[in-house]
C-alpha positions, 0 to 999 in steps of 0.5 A, a space after each residue: 500500500 503506497 498511498 492512502 486516499 481520503 476514503 481510507 483516512 475517513 474509514 480509519 478515524 471512524 474506528 478510533 476512540 481517543 481517550 485522555 491518553 491512548 487512541 484506542 482501535 475499536 475495530 478488527 484486531 489480528 491474532 496478536 491483538 493489534 488493530 488492523 484495517 483493510 488496505 482498500 480494494 478486494 484482495 489488498 489485505 490488511 494493514 496494522 492500524 498503528 502503522 496506518 496511524 504513523 503514515 497518516 501523521 508522518 506521510 511515510 510508512 515506517 521502515 522498521 518495527 513500531 514499538 508502543 511506548 504505552 504497551 497497548 497494542 490497540 493504541 494508534 496514537 502516533 506519539 506513543 510509537 517509535 521506530 525500532 529494530 526487532 532486537 530493540 523490540 525484544 529488549 524493550 519487551 524483556 525490560 518492561 516484563 512483557 513476556 511469559 505469563 505476566 498479565 499485560 497492563 492496559 495503556 491507561 494503567 501503564 500511564 498511571 503507573 509510569 506517567 511521570 517517567 513518560 512525561 519527562 522523556 525528551 523528544 527529538 527535533 521531529 517530535 518523536 521520543 528519543 
């Protein structure tokens, strides 16, 4: 999917519920719990919703994995996303205890537990978290 049209964008935003912290995907999710949206047209497949959100904000598709700073797979808030390698994604998972049988926190719960730490992070010149 190289470009997005106005119909796709309208369809995308109709499936998002903005809360005080995360922007929650309210439609279809894949087997891993990530939001997904049809790429448009029969046989075009699906795009993960957080990747589409990134595209809608920055105008380019991410070239790497997108890591959720909020630990909420349904979150599509591009300010909660950062590009990273698979290795960085796995290191982040271990660091935050998101592996094995541990119960995952929702984005809102994570923010309440880690909000001050989150808000004190520095952004780079593009507005993304460094």
